[in-house]
Each structure stands twice: as structure tokens, then as C-alpha cells.
C-alpha positions in Angstrom: -127.8 136.6 52.0 -129.9 139.8 51.3 -130.4 140.6 47.6 -129.0 142.8 45.2 -131.9 145.8 45.7 -131.7 145.7 49.5 -128.7 146.7 49.6 -128.5 148.7 47.0 -132.3 150.4 49.0 -129.3 150.7 52.2 -126.9 152.6 50.3 -129.7 154.7 48.8 -130.9 156.1 52.9 -127.1 156.2 54.1 -126.5 158.5 51.4 -129.4 160.9 51.7 -128.8 160.9 55.8 -126.3 163.0 57.8 -124.8 159.7 59.0 -121.6 158.3 57.7 -120.9 155.6 58.9 -123.9 152.3 59.0 -123.5 148.9 60.0 -126.2 146.5 59.3 -126.4 142.7 60.7 -128.8 139.6 60.3 -129.1 136.1 59.7 -125.1 135.8 60.2 -124.5 138.4 56.9 -122.3 141.4 58.2 -122.9 145.2 56.0 -121.3 147.8 56.4 -121.7 151.6 54.7 -119.4 154.4 55.4 -119.6 157.7 53.9 -116.6 159.9 52.7 -117.7 163.8 52.8 -115.3 164.2 50.0 -116.2 161.3 47.7 -119.0 160.6 45.9 -118.3 157.2 47.2 -120.0 154.5 49.5 -118.1 151.8 50.8 -119.7 148.3 52.0 -118.0 146.1 53.6 -119.5 142.3 53.0 -118.4 139.4 55.9 -120.6 136.3 55.4 -120.7 134.0 58.1 -122.7 131.3 56.8 -121.8 126.8 56.5 -118.8 127.9 54.5 -115.5 129.7 56.4 -115.1 133.5 56.9 -114.9 135.4 54.1 -114.1 138.5 53.7 -114.9 140.9 50.4 -115.2 144.6 50.4 -117.3 146.8 47.5 -117.0 150.3 46.4 -120.2 150.8 45.2 -120.1 154.3 42.7 -123.7 156.7 44.6 -125.1 158.1 41.2 -125.1 161.7 40.3 -128.5 162.5 39.9 -129.1 165.3 37.7 -132.9 166.4 37.1 -135.2 170.3 38.0 -136.5 167.5 40.7 -133.9 167.6 43.0 -131.1 169.6 42.8 -128.6 168.6 44.5 -128.4 165.0 46.2 -126.9 164.3 49.1 -124.1 163.1 48.3 -123.1 166.7 46.7 -123.7 168.6 49.6 -122.0 167.0 52.6 -118.5 168.2 50.2 -117.1 170.6 52.4 -113.6 172.6 51.1 -113.0 174.2 54.7 -111.0 171.2 55.7 -107.5 173.4 56.1 -110.2 175.4 59.6 -109.8 172.5 61.6 -108.1 169.6 61.8 -110.0 167.0 64.5 -113.9 166.8 64.7 -115.8 165.6 68.1 -118.6 162.4 67.4 -121.2 161.2 69.0 -120.2 158.6 70.5 -124.1 157.2 70.8 -126.9 158.1 69.1 -129.4 159.8 71.2 -130.4 163.1 71.7 -127.8 166.6 71.5 -128.0 169.4 74.5 -125.7 172.3 73.4 -126.1 173.2 77.9 -127.0 171.2 80.9 -129.8 173.3 81.8 -132.6 175.6 79.6 -131.6 178.6 81.7 -127.4 177.2 81.2 -124.9 179.4 79.5 -124.1 176.7 76.1 -120.9 174.7 77.4 -119.0 175.9 74.5 -119.4 178.3 71.0 -117.8 179.3 68.0 -114.3 180.5 68.7 -114.3 178.9 72.7 -110.8 177.3 73.7 -111.0 174.0 75.1 -109.1 171.5 76.9 -109.5 168.0 76.3 -111.7 166.5 79.9 -113.7 170.6 78.2 -117.3 168.9 78.9 -119.0 170.5 75.2 -122.1 169.3 74.9 -124.3 166.6 76.6 -125.9 163.5 74.7 -128.9 162.1 76.2 -130.1 158.7 75.3 -132.1 156.3 77.7 -132.5 159.0 80.2 -129.5 158.9 80.5 -127.4 162.6 80.2 -123.8 162.0 79.2 -121.3 164.3 79.2 -118.7 165.0 76.1 -115.5 166.1 76.1 -113.3 167.5 73.3 -110.9 164.6 73.7 -107.8 167.8 72.2 -107.0 171.3 73.1 -107.5 173.7 70.8 -110.8 176.1 69.7 -114.0 175.1 67.9 -114.8 176.1 64.3 -117.4 175.0 63.9 -121.3 173.6 65.7 -122.3 171.3 63.2 -125.6 170.8 65.2 -128.3 172.0 66.8 -129.9 172.4 70.3 -132.3 169.7 70.9 -131.4 167.7 67.1 -131.2 164.0 67.2 -127.5 162.8 66.7 -126.0 158.9 65.3 -123.3 157.0 66.5 -120.1 158.9 64.7 -121.9 161.9 63.3 -120.0 164.9 63.6 -121.0 167.2 66.7 -117.8 170.1 66.2 -114.9 170.6 64.2 -112.3 171.9 66.3 -108.4 173.5 65.1 -106.2 172.1 68.0 -103.4 173.4 69.0 
């Protein structure tokens, strides 16, 4: 079983990062931490698989707001997004890897802001373990925002594009 201090450290690390969901499994315990972009809270589900029957409890941990001059903006407050009305779908990374906006350095980008996409339109490539995986839009609409830069490392479930569906 993890100590409370270890769980707090995991929560702080996830809060400071750009990932929105994190799962950790060790010694029969699974911890899932999810961030919500419009709240300063972290949801953590603990499932213990010890010798006793499986028990499940949900813990809500409020992220503290730090108001110090050394750190003017906290990670949680910088992810608050009030532009939800501009889009209604996010294309997320299905894996951990490197994001590529084009198929080769000499090629044009797959899509740019304002591009129209169909559900089968390739919007980017995520390279993982030397495999180049084409990511499709999965929705018909218009790209309203590109959230990552070419060559940037991305996490599983990390939003890559915001789309206004049609």
C-alpha cells in the first residue's frame, strides 16, 4: 500500500504536468488520477487488491492554490479554459509518443487551424517505438485549435486538436 505522502507527490506531479489522466499500479494497488480542465481538483480512485475482498473507494482531493510571489500561476489555474463554446470535440492522443504535424520535413502539414476534416481525415502522426501511427479526426468539422507543436512529446489521452463539429 502506498503512503499518503507518496500519493500527494503523485498528485502534485500530475497537477504540474500537461497530462489529464494518470494510472499507477504497484503491489496490488491501482491509483488513477484525472484532472478536469475547468476545476482545481484531482479525482483519485483507489482500488486495493490485497488478501481481503476487493474494495473500492473514491477520494476527492482539492488541489491547494498557492499564492506566492515565486510562483504566480499554478499549473491547475493555467489549464482553466473558458473557450469551451469555440469547440465541442477534442482529438486526443491514443498513445505516448512524438507528435508530427506532417509526414516528412518537406511535406505540408496534415491540417492547420481552420481546416475542414472528415472522420477519416489524417490529422497527424504519433510515433511510438519507431512505429508511425496515423491519427484520424474521428469527427466531421473544423479544426479551431492545435494544442501541440511539431516534434513535441505527447501523453496518452492528451488533447491534440480542438474541433467544432458540423
